[in-house]
C-alpha positions as CSV (number, residue, x, y, z in Angstrom):
1,M,-1.5,8.6,14.2
2,R,0.2,5.7,15.5
3,T,4.2,6.8,16.4
4,K,5.4,3.1,17.5
5,E,6.5,0.8,14.6
6,D,6.7,-2.0,17.0
7,I,2.9,-1.9,17.5
8,L,2.0,-2.3,13.8
9,P,2.1,-5.9,12.3
10,E,4.9,-6.7,10.4
11,C,2.2,-7.6,7.3
12,P,1.0,-4.4,5.4
13,V,-2.2,-6.0,5.0
14,A,-2.6,-6.5,8.5
15,I,-1.2,-3.2,9.1
16,T,-4.7,-2.0,6.9
17,V,-6.9,-4.4,8.7
18,S,-5.8,-3.2,12.2
19,L,-7.0,0.4,10.9
20,I,-9.7,-0.2,9.4
21,G,-11.0,-3.7,9.5
22,S,-14.5,-3.1,11.8
23,K,-17.2,-3.0,9.7
24,W,-18.2,0.4,11.3
25,K,-15.2,1.8,10.6
26,L,-15.7,0.8,7.0
27,L,-19.0,2.3,7.0
28,I,-18.2,5.6,8.5
29,M,-15.4,6.2,6.0
30,R,-17.8,5.3,2.9
31,N,-19.8,8.0,4.7
32,L,-17.3,10.4,5.2
33,L,-15.9,9.9,1.3
34,G,-18.8,12.1,0.5
35,R,-18.7,15.1,2.9
36,P,-18.2,16.2,6.4
37,W,-20.6,14.5,8.9
38,R,-22.1,15.6,12.6
39,F,-22.3,13.0,14.9
40,N,-26.1,12.4,15.4
41,E,-26.3,12.1,11.2
42,L,-23.3,9.2,11.1
43,Q,-25.4,7.3,13.8
44,K,-28.6,7.7,12.2
45,S,-27.3,6.3,8.7
46,I,-25.5,3.2,9.9
47,E,-27.9,1.0,10.7
48,G,-27.3,-1.0,14.0
49,I,-24.2,0.9,15.2
50,S,-24.7,2.4,19.0
51,Q,-23.6,5.4,20.4
52,K,-20.8,3.9,22.4
53,A,-19.4,2.1,19.0
54,L,-19.6,5.2,17.1
55,T,-17.8,7.2,19.8
56,E,-15.3,4.5,20.2
57,A,-14.5,4.0,16.3
58,L,-14.2,8.0,15.5
59,R,-11.8,8.3,18.5
60,S,-9.6,5.3,16.9
61,M,-9.8,6.8,13.9
62,E,-9.4,10.0,14.8
63,A,-5.8,8.6,17.0
64,D,-5.0,7.1,13.9
65,G,-5.0,10.2,11.7
66,I,-7.4,8.9,9.6
67,V,-10.5,11.1,10.5
68,R,-10.5,14.7,11.4
69,R,-12.9,16.5,14.7
70,T,-13.6,19.8,14.2
71,A,-15.3,21.2,16.8
72,Y,-17.0,24.8,16.1
73,P,-17.0,27.5,18.9
74,E,-20.9,28.1,18.2
75,V,-24.1,27.7,20.6
76,P,-25.1,25.1,20.8
77,P,-21.9,23.5,19.9
78,R,-21.7,21.6,16.5
79,V,-18.7,19.0,15.7
80,E,-18.3,17.6,12.3
81,Y,-16.2,14.6,11.1
82,S,-13.7,14.1,8.1
83,L,-11.5,12.5,6.4
84,T,-7.9,13.5,6.8
85,E,-5.8,13.3,3.6
86,L,-4.8,9.7,4.9
87,G,-8.3,8.9,5.1
88,E,-8.7,10.4,1.5
89,S,-5.9,8.1,0.5
90,M,-8.2,4.9,1.8
91,R,-11.0,5.9,-1.4
92,P,-9.5,3.8,-4.2
93,I,-9.8,0.8,-1.9
94,I,-13.3,1.4,-0.7
95,K,-14.6,2.4,-4.2
96,A,-12.8,-1.2,-5.1
97,M,-15.0,-3.0,-2.1
98,E,-18.1,-0.9,-3.8
99,A,-17.8,-2.4,-7.2
100,W,-17.0,-5.8,-5.8
101,G,-20.1,-5.9,-3.9
102,N,-22.4,-4.3,-6.9
103,D,-20.5,-7.4,-9.1
104,Y,-21.5,-10.3,-6.5
105,K,-25.1,-8.7,-5.6
106,A,-25.7,-8.9,-9.5
107,Q,-23.9,-12.1,-9.8
108,A,-26.3,-13.5,-6.7
109,A,-29.3,-11.9,-8.3
110,G,-28.7,-13.9,-11.4
111,K,-28.2,-17.5,-9.7
């Protein structure tokens, strides 16, 4: 998690955007709201994301305390990603975005 207050913007909205503002991070969080996912599952489920982009997003979200990476001592190795308590606290925001998107889609279809 970020520890230096001076690296965070003053504006609370800007803080949120800096943590989850990329389209990939939001889509990763959308998936992780349901259950833990493995890396390859996430990559296959998010159309257009590259391995590099997914790796960078997951590492950033883990460093910010939003995502938890769990490595199981098995052969072959198994790694799962899940939301932390902080990540789970974003659930109402992502659900509100989902509802707004559905409303917009319905209105656009009715035009």
